N, C-alpha and C positions, 0 to 999 in steps of 0.2 A: 504494499499499500504506500505509494509515493504521492498520491494525489486523490481527491475525491472521485476523479474519473475512473481510477482503478477500482474503487469500491463498487462502482456501478456494473462492473463486469461480473459481480457475484450474483448467484441466485439468492432469493430470500431464505431459502432453507440453509444457506451457508452463513448467514448473519449471526446466529447464536455462536457458532464456532469462532467467528471473527471477534466477538465481544470478549470471548474468553482469552483469545491470543492478545488482545489489546490490554486487558487487565494484567495479564501475566508480564507485559512489557512495562506497565505503569509500576507494578510491584518491584520489578528488577531494578528500574531506575531509582525509585524512591528509596530502596534499601540502603542507598549510599547516605541517606540522611538529609533532614532539613527541607523536605519537599512536601507538597500537598497531596497526601495519599488518600485518606478516606473519602474526601469529597469527589475526587477524580474517578475513583472506583464506582462510586454511587451513580455517576452521571454517564458511565460508558455506553450503556445500551441506548440512552437517549441521544448521545452524540452521534453514534453510529446511524441511528434512524434518521436523524436530521440530515446528515451528509449523504445518505442514500437517496433521500427524496429531493433535497434542495441541490442547486448548482452553484456552489460557492467557487470564486468569490463574487459572482454576479449577484447572486442572492445574499443577503446580509444576515449573518448570524452574530448576535451580541450576547456575550457572556457576562453577567454581573459578577463583579469582584475578579473572576478568573481562576479561582481556586479549583474549579471542576473542569478546566479546559485541556488537561493533559491528553486526553483522547483526541480531542480536536487538533492539537499540535501533531500528534502521531499520524493522523489521516490527512494532514494537509502538507506533506513534504518535509516534515521535520523529524521523521522517525529516527534517522541516524544521528541527529544532533541532540536527541533527548539526554544523553549522558552528561551534556554541557549545561543543563538547565540550572539557572541561578548562579552560574560560575562566570568569572570575568571573561568577557568576550563571547559568552554562550547565550543560550536562549533565555528569555525572561521567564519568571515563574508565573506571569499572567499573560493575558493577551496584549499585544502591542501592535499598533499600526504600522510603525516603521520596521517591524520584524517580518511580517508576511502580509500579503494582499488578502489572505483569508481572515485576518484578525480585523474585525469591523471597528473595534474601539480599543484604546488603551486604557487599561483599568488597574485597579489595585484596592480601591475603596468600594464599599458597597452601595447599592440602591441607585446607580447612575444609568443602568441599561435602558430603563423604560423611556426616560426623556430623551435619550439619544436615539432610540428607536422611533419615537415619534417624529423627531427632527428629520430622520432619514426617510420616513414614510411621507412627510410633507414635501420634502425636497424631490422625492421620486415622482410624486403627483404633479408638482409644479413644473417639472421638466418633461412630463409626458412619458415617463418610463413605466415598466410594468413588472420589475423584479419583486421578489419576496423580501419581507423585513420580519425576522424572527428574533425575539429577545427571550433569553433563558435567564430566569431569576429564581433564587432560592427563597424559601419561606422565611428564612432568617433576614435576608435583604429586604423583604416586603415590610419589616417592622420599621424601615426608615421612612421618615416623613417625605423625602424627596420622591420615593417610589409611590407612595400613596397620592401625592399631589399630581404626579404624572399620570397616574390612572385616571384621575378625575378629568384631566385635560383630554387624555386619549378617547374616553368615552364621549366627551363633548365634540371632538373633531371627527370622529367616526371614520377614520382612515382604515384601509385594509392592512392588517398586520396580525401576527400571532405572537402572543406571549405564552410561554411555557413556564408554568410554575412548577419548579423542582422541589416538591415537598419531602423533606426528610426529617422534619421536626428538629432541625439543627441549624445553627449558623457555625460558630466554632465551639461556643458553649450551647447548652440547651436553650431553645427559643422561649421567650417570655412574652407577655402582653396579650391584650384582648384578640388580635388577629390570630395569634397561635391558638388560643382557646376556641376561637370559631372554627379553625380548621380541624382541630381534634375532635370537635363536637358534632361535625356534619354527619357522620355515619350512624350516630345514635339517635338522631331526631326522628320522630315517627313520621313527619311529613316527608322526610328524605327517604325512609325505607319504603314508603308507600308511593313515592314519586315516579316510579318507573313508567307508568302509563302517561302521565302528563309529560314527562321528559321525552318520551318516544314521539308523541304527537308534535311536540315543539319542533323536532327536527325532520319528521317525516316529509314535510313540504320540500325540504332542501335535499335530503337523500334518504331513501328508504333503507338502503344498505347500511347507511350510518346509524339509523335508528335501530336497526336489528342488531348491529354490533354493540350498541350501548346496552341493549337488553341482555346480550350474552355476557357483556363485561361485568355486569352487576354482581353476578354470583362469584366470579373469580378475583375481582379486584375491589374497587369501590366506585360507585355508580355516577350517575348523570343526573343533573337537576337544573331547573331554570326558574324558580319562583322569585320574582323580583321583590317581593315583600320582605324576604329574609336573606337574600343573597346580596351582599354588598357590591359584588362585581356587576351583577345585573342592573342594580340601582345606579351604578355609575355609567350604565350604557354599554357594557361589554357583554358579549355572548360568553357563557361559561360552559365548558365541558369537562367532566371528570366527577370524581378522581378516577384515574386509570393507572393500571400496573406499569410503572416506569422500567420494569425489568424484563418485559416481553417486547422484544425488539421487533418481531414480525408484526405483531398487532399495532405497535406504535407507527410503523411505516405505513400500514394500511390506513390508520386514523389520520396521520399527517397529510397523506395524499389528498384526502377530502377537505380537511379543515383548511388548508392553504388556499383553496379556491373560493372560500366564503368571503363575501364583501363584509366590510367593517371589522372592528377589532374583536378578536376572540382570545379567551383564556383557556388553555389546556392545563388542567390540574393533574400532574404526574406525581405519583407517590413512589419514592425510592428509598433505598436504604444506605446510608453512609457506610462506606467500607465493603460495599457488596462484593461477595466472592472470596473474601479473605476473613475467616472465622474470627481471628483475634481483632481484626479492625472493626468487624461488625460488632464485637462484644464491648469495645471501648473506643468509639469513634472520636471522642474528645482527645485522648492521648494520641490517637493515630491520624489526627488531622495533619499534623507536621512533625512526625516522629524523628528521632535521632537515628543513627545508623543501626540497621537491624538485619538479622538473618532472614531472607525472604521465605525460607522453607518452615521455619519454626516460630518466627516472630520474636526470637530472643534478642535481647540487646544489653549492652553494658550500662548499668545505671551510673549516672554521674552524680558525684558528691559536690559539685561546684555549687556555690551560693550566689544566686542571681540578684541583681538589683531589684527586680520584681519581688522576689522572696523577701528581701530585706524591708521593702516598703510594707508588704503584707504583714510581716511579723510586728513592725513598728506600730502600725494602725490598730492591730489586734490589741496590743498592750495599751495604746492610748485610749481606745473605746472602753477598756476595763476600768480605767480610772476616771473617764470624763463621760458622763451619760449624754452629753451634747453632741458627741462625735457620731457622725452618720456618713457611710460611705456609699457613693453612687459610681456605677460603671456603665458604659455603653457597650454591653455584650462582650466584655473582656475579663470575665472573672478569672479564668486560668492565666491569661497572658499577663494580667496585672498583679498576679500573686495573691488573690483574694479568696482562694477556696477555704483556707483556714478561718479567715475573718467571717466569711458568709456563714460558717457553721457555729462559730463562737458568738456571734452577734446578729443572728438572722433578722431580728426586728429593727436592726439599724444598718441594714444593707438593702440596696435597690439596684437591680439590673434593668435599664429602660430599653434594652435592645439596641439595635444600630440606629441610635437617634441621639447623637452628641448634642444637639441643640437642646433637646429635652432634658438631658442630664444636667447641663449648666443652669438652665432656667428653673428646674426643680430644685436645684441647690440654692438658688436665689430665694425661692419661696421659703425654703427651710431656714435660711439665715434670717429672713424678716420675721420669723416666728421664734427666734432665740436659739436655734441649733447651730452647730459648727460643722457644716458638711464639708466632706473632702471628695472632690471629683478625681477619680483615678482614670487617666486617659493617656493614650499614645499621643506623642507631639503631633504626628501628621493627621491624626483624627481630630485634634483640638482645632485645627485649621477650619474645620467645618462649623464650628461654633464661636468663631471670632466675634460676631455681632452680639451674641448673648453674653460673652464675658464683658464686652465693652458697655453694652446698653442695660443688661439685667443685673449685673454684679457690680462693676466698677463705678458707675455713676453715683449710686448711693453708698459706695464704700462698704459694701457688705462682707461679712466674715465668712468667706468661702476660700478653701485652699484647693489648688489644682496641683495634684501629683502627676507630673508629666513624664511618663515612661517613654523609652525608645527615642530619646532626645539626641540629636546629632545623626551622623551616618549610621545606618543600620546594617549595611552589607548587602546580603544576598537578595533581599526584597526589592532594592533598587529605588528609582527616582520617586514611585508613588508612595513609598513609606519612609524615606529619609526625613528625619525630624530637624531640618536645618533652617527652619524659618521662625521658629517660636520666640527666640530672643528678640528678633526684630519686630514681629508683629505685637508681642506682649509689651515690649519696652515702650511702645508708642502710647500705651493706655495710662493715663494719669492715675496715680495712687496705688498702682499694682506692684508689689514687691516681688523680685526675682532671685532666687537663691540656686546655686550650683554646688552641691555637696561633692566632696572628694572621696568619701567612703560611707559605709553604712552607719558609722557613728555620727557624721555630721548630717546625714539624711535624717536621723532620728532627732537630732537637735533642732534642725529647721522645722520639721513637722510639728514638734511640740511647741516651739515658739510661736508658729502660725496659729496653732489652736488656742493660744493664750493671749494674743494680741489682736487688736481691731484691724479690719481691713482685708482686702484680698491678697493672697499670697500664691506665688507659683514656685514649686520645688522641681527642679529639672534634673533628670538622671538618665544615663545612657543604657542601651541595651548591652548585655554582658554580665559579667560577674564581678563581685566585690568580696572583701573579707567579712566573714561572719563575726558578730559582736555578742557579747553575753546579753541575756535577757536582763532588762532593767537598766540598760546603758542609756543615759540621757545627758550627754555633755552640755554645758552651758555656754552658748556662743551669742555674743552681742550681735544682733541683726545689723548688717552693713559693715561690719569690721573684717578687714582682709588679714591675712597672716603671712608673715615672712617665713618661708621654708628653707631658703639658702641665702646666706649674706653675700653681699657684692653690690657695689654702688657704681660700677662702670656702666654696665648694660644690665638692665633688669627686665626680666620676663614676667609678664602678668598673664596668667591663665587660670582657668576654673574647670571643674568636672574632668572629663576624659582628656582634654587638652593638657591638663596639668601633669599627667603622667609623662607625656611627651617633653614637656618643658623641664621637668627634673632630670630626665635622661640626657637631654641636650646639654644641660648646664654642668652635669657631673664632671668633676675635675678641672673645670675651668675657673681660674682666678678672676675675681671682679665681676663675674656674671652672677647676679642674684635672681631668685625666683620667689614670686609672691603668689599665694593661694588667693586669687581674686574671686572668692566664692560668692560675692553679691554683685550682681550687675545692676540691681536697682534697689535701693540706692547704692551708688558706688562709695567707696571709702575715700571721701575728698581729703581727709586729714592726711592719710598715708600718701595719696596721690600727689599733694603738695610737697611732701617730704622727698618723694622720689623725683619729682620734677626739679627740685632744688639741688639735688646731689647726683643724679645719674647723667651720664653723657647721652643716653638714648634708652627708650623703652620699646619693648616688643610685646604686642598683644596677640595671643593665640586663643582660637576658639573653634569649637566644633559646630559651627553655625555660619550661614552665609555672611560674607563681609559687608553686605549691604544692610546698613542700619543695626548691626549687632554689637557686640561687646566692644570691639575696637572703635567703632563709631561713638559709642557711649564715652569712652576715654577721651576721644579727640574733642567731643562737644564739651566735656567737662574742663579739660584744659583750656579750651578757648574761653569758656565762661569765666574761669578763674584768671584769665589773662597770663597764663603760664606757657613759656616757650621751651619745648624740649622736642627733639626729633622722636617720631613714633612710627614703627614699622607694624602694619596690621596684617596678620596671617589668619586666614580662615577658609571657608569653603568658597571657591570662585562663584561668580554670578552666572551659573549655568547648572543645569540639572546633571546630577551625578548617576551613572549607570551602575548596575549591580556588580559587585566584586567583594571581596573580603573587606571588613572595615579597615584593616591596616593598609591594604592596597589603595583604597580610595583616599585615605589620609595622606599617604605618600604622594599620590597623583595630585591632590589638592594643595600639597605643600605645607602640612601642619605637623607632620611627624617629626621625631627627634633629628633625623638626618637634615630635613628641610630647615628646621630651626637653627642648627649648627651652620648651614650654608649662609643664612641671613646674619648670624653673629659674626661669621668671618667677613662678610661684606661690611659690617659696621666696625671692622678693625680689631675684633677679638682674635687673640692668637689660639686658633683651633688646630690641634695636631692633625696632620695629613693622614688620611686613611681612617679617620675615626668618625 
């Protein structure tokens, strides 16, 4: 299979065998670790059926998020490149327009496919074209407000398109919310169980074979209905078909052939199982969403004893909540990723997962703060981008007591441009009254979280993806907010860095006389007192940050020096003003010019005696 055209040479009877082979290839590739296994296995039958019926790339297939698109990559000419996925110079872990003409959209964040699909359908009609537009969206992504708003507009515009709802009851964690409860409750409703006759009549006018198929499908999958009074999709103006078995590839082909010719927007509700075909992945789809390296035959893997920043945060807030009843933690569908499994069990009544709805997470926290609680929003940096207005409008204007625990800040590596958290310092620093801290280790993380919970106003505590040193329970250092820390003496050239960049600064300065290093752990407010001292004694300053150079920490230092009318040369090192492609974190940092060697090169340019070859 080197293209969808090859797929069409097969008979329908051969499709089940093909899906097994594709699954085997997905398992083989994913066994090397760090790839999206369970979601891709669950969508394999559906992807094969779509490509068998459609003519990609002329017909447009949009995958929401892209976690489930590995079968799509295999069938569209990238089979031999699959071992390179998420590696430097290799395939993206998601769909990417610049990677293949078969990738309709570039994604990584959830809930964007429906609005994109509507735009493509409108453009198609405006240009007098007749190709198909199909969006594949999971029930987890359907919790996002953007997806629901798009459905409302799709129903109003009434353009020909197919939405395949891939329902596996999961996003990365278990799904939450009213929409999830609606999906789960369909098959137990009396009207639903008795609706076969009404449903059959509703489609007989379009296709008698389609009606007969729905009748047959009821007993083996889950059925078909169309009562607008209780079906929110029908109420929005969308034709609804399903639920149907998402693992019967031949029946999916039969159904798709008929639904794709119907006018107006149609939703096909397909029920799948995340991890399908791999017993251990089906048993624990949360772990096997993106597992570490494992034996594909047995599922055995080597447990890691590393202590992640996410785990450090989870342990800290679990302790904080035990001592402060005002603490309430909110996450947008990232319980596992944000290290909150333990917290959710220890404090279930002060924990909220809002689903893939970052804006809701932030504004819900604002409501809590207005009523006297001290909410903490645990969120990835790249996901916080989706809630910028809520941080500014709903939290900061009234100086509310909300803490943002920003995980995956800085370069994240293999997930690439859609997930790199290199903009938060810039967009948060522009918000009046918002405090920003960059802990160097788990102890400082705890100190900053505790301070934020005890003092008024909004706070952001930013930490990277990766591991840190474990600290004993009950560790709560006392750190004055806004105070920097000298870690290495030296007044000739001084390096200012915080968070992940501080490690590089210390390595670069090791053994170099006259080169100082400051733990610039607070970006807002900056330590103006120390900055005055440094500007008065140092020949030059070097700022280093794991954030874009546009409007970040280095910009803050320059702005402050200007306001204080202090004149000292400053070299600003950070992520260049361009999107960074996937590679290891270390490789991207070296390419961006912020690793230890890059810093040493700058020190040499400033006249520091740097030994050759070091």
